[in-house]
N, C-alpha and C positions, 0 to 999 in steps of 0.2 A: 277472941280465941286465936285468930290468925296471928295477931300481933304477939301474943304470948308464945305461940309456936315458933315464930321467927326469932324471938328473944332467946328461947331455949336452944334453938339451933346455933345462934351466934355464940352463946356461952360455951356450948359443947365444942364448937369449932376452936375457940380460944383455949379451952382445956386440952384439946387434942394437941395443940402446939406446945403447951406446957408438958404434956406427956412425952413428946418428942425430946424436949430438953432434959427431962428426968431419965429417959432411956440413955441419952448420950452421957449424962453424968454418971449413971450406973456403969456404962461401958468403960468410962475413964477410970472409975474406981477398980473395976475388976481387971482391966488391962494394965493399969498402972502407968500408962503412957499419955502424958498431957499433950504431946505433940499431935498424935492422931486423934485422941479423944479429949479435946479442950473442955474446960468446965462450962457450965451453963452461963455463968457470968461473963466469961470471955466471949462466948458466942453472942450474948445479948449486947455487949459493948460493940462487938464488930458489926452487928446488925444495925445498931443505932448510928454508928459511924458511916456505914455504907449508905443507909437510907437518907442520911442527911447530906450526901454528896451529890452534886449536880452531874458528875460523870457517871454515877450509878444509874441515874434516871435516864441518861442518854442511852446507856447499854440496855436497860429495860425496854426503852422505846424501840430500839433496833430489833430486839427479840420479839417484842409484842407485835410489831409490824409484820414480821415473818410469819408468826403463828396466825395472825388474822388473814394474811394473804393465802396461806396454806388451807385454812378452814373454809375460806370463801370459794377457793377453787374446788376443794374436795366436796363441799355441800352441793355446788352447782353440777359438777360432773357426776358425782356419786348419786344425787337424787335423780338425775336424768337417766342414768344407767339402771338404777333400781326400778324405776317405773317401766322402762323399756323391757327389762328382764321379766318383771311381773306380768306384763301384757304379752310378751313373746317367750314362751317357755324354751324354744330352740336357742334364743339368744343367751338365756341364763346358762343352759348347758354348754354352749360354746365358750362363754367367758369364765366358766367355773375354774378350769385349770389355771388361767392367768391370775384370777383373783386369789386362788389358793397359793400360787407361787409368790405373789406379793406379800401375803400374810405370813408365809413361812420363811421367806428369805431373811437371813440375818441382817440386822440393821447396818452393821459395819460394812458388809458386803454391798448392800444397796447404796450406801454413801459412796463407796469406792467406785462403783459402776457409773453413778451419776457424775462423779468428779471427773471421769474420763470424757463424758460426752457433753457436758454442760459447763458454762462458766462458773467459777467458784462462788460468785455472788448469788447464783441461783440455786446452788446445791441444797441449802436448808429448806427452802420452800418446796422444791421438787421432791426431795426425799420424803418430807412430811406428806405431801400430796399422795405419793405412791403408797404410803402406809395407810392413810386415812380413807382414800377412796373406796377400797374394798369394804371397810367398816360401814361407811355411809350407804353404799349401794346395796349391801346385804340387808340393812334395815329397811331401805326403800322397797326392796323386793318382798320382805316379809310383810310390810304394811300393805302392799297391793294384793298379794295372794291370800291374805287373811281378811280382806274386806268382805262385808256381808254380801253374798251373791244376789240377794233380793234387791238390794240398792242398785247394784250394777245392771240387773235386768230392767229396772224401772227406767234408768237413763237411756239404755239401749233401745227401749221401745219407743222413745220420743226424740232422741238425738243421737248423732254420732259423737265419737271422741274428739274433743277439741280443747283449746287452751282454757276456756272457761270451766269446762268439766274438770280438767286437771287441777286448776287452781281452787275451785270451790267445792269439789267432791273428793278427789283423790288425796290432795295434800292435807286437808283436815282430818280425813280418816287415817292417814299415815302418821299424824303428828306425834302419837305416843311413842312409836318406834323410833322416829327421827330424833325426838328430844333425848332419849336415852343414848342413842348413837352419838349425838353431838356432845353430850357430857363426857362420854368415854373418849371421844376423838380429842377433846380439848386437853385433857391430861396427857394422853399418849402423844399428841402433836407437840406439846411443849417439850416432852422428853426428847423426841426425835429431833426437834429444831435445835435444842441446846447441844445435843450430841453431834449433829452435823456442823454446827458452828465451832465446836471444840476441835473437830477433825480438820476442817478447812481453814481454821483460824480467821474467822470472819471479823473484821474490824469493828470495834465499838459494840460488841455483843456479849451477852452473858456467857456463852460458850468460850469465847476467847479470854474473858476475865477469869473464868474458873480454871482454864488451862494455866494461866499465869499464876494464880494463887497455888495451884498444885505443884507447879515447878519450883516455887520459892517456899513450899511447905507451910503456906498460910492457912492452916486448916480451920481456924475460927471464921475466916472469910468464907471458906467453902460451905460450912454449915449455915452461915448467915445467908449466903445466896440461895441455899436450899429453902430456907424459910421464905425468901422473896419469891421463889418459884411456886411455893404453896399458895401465896397470896395471889399470884398471877392466875393460877388455875381456878381459884375461888372467884376471881373477877371474870374470867372468860366463861365460867359456867353460870355464875349468879346473874350477871346482867342480861344474857339471853333469856333466862328463866323469867325474870321480871317482865321483859318485853313480850314473851309469849303469853304469860299469864294475863297481862293487860289486854292483849289482843283477843284472848279467849273470853274475857269478860264482856267485851264489846260484840262478840259474835255469838249468834244463836246457834244452837245445835242443828246439824243437817238432818232432815227428815225426808221421807220419800215424797212428800208433797211440796218440797222446797227446792227441787233440783232446777239448776239454771239451764233450761232448754233453750235451743236456738229459736 
């Protein structure tokens, strides 16, 4: 049954890409402008040409490295902040204005600010980190404050808060919130990374290549790169899901009789 479900999801994903091409084809027919709205055939040929090029894979590698770095930094800092905010209500109230500012600040303005204070090579990662940390920390906070109070009381009666408790009690109980936050962060992070690369002209990156394609009006390439980015988001969200599912299958559920006391 699980295999059938995965197969249906894979087919639906491919049909979703076909739907995008159909919508572009419809836009081309309605607009009557083949330059801005190339045909699905032109986009498909551009996609095959790009994906067959070693240079494209080098650019994908640069952008993929940026998003992995940004996600790693965001998960580490955001999870730590979320747990701390959940355990210390005063800290959550103190950081709420800052997190609201980072969430509401226009992306272009955030990129410009970071461009002024940091080397250009670090702008994509730092920008994405500033956008994603509030998302991750809020999920961590919700996971902590919505934990079963009875489970918290059980460990407090027998042990103080320590790294073992955090790793084997808090993190598993927060996992549902964190998984959804990570999925949202992967898609958002890629958009932020590519936008920052576009603005700072990061060498050998998808953002720089999209800028070049738009400068020379190579719209089939732009749409082809959009399809490549969809694949990257699917990769960034799909692989962690498989790893998390495998870890959950090996781990028994946490019960009040299984707390790792000192």
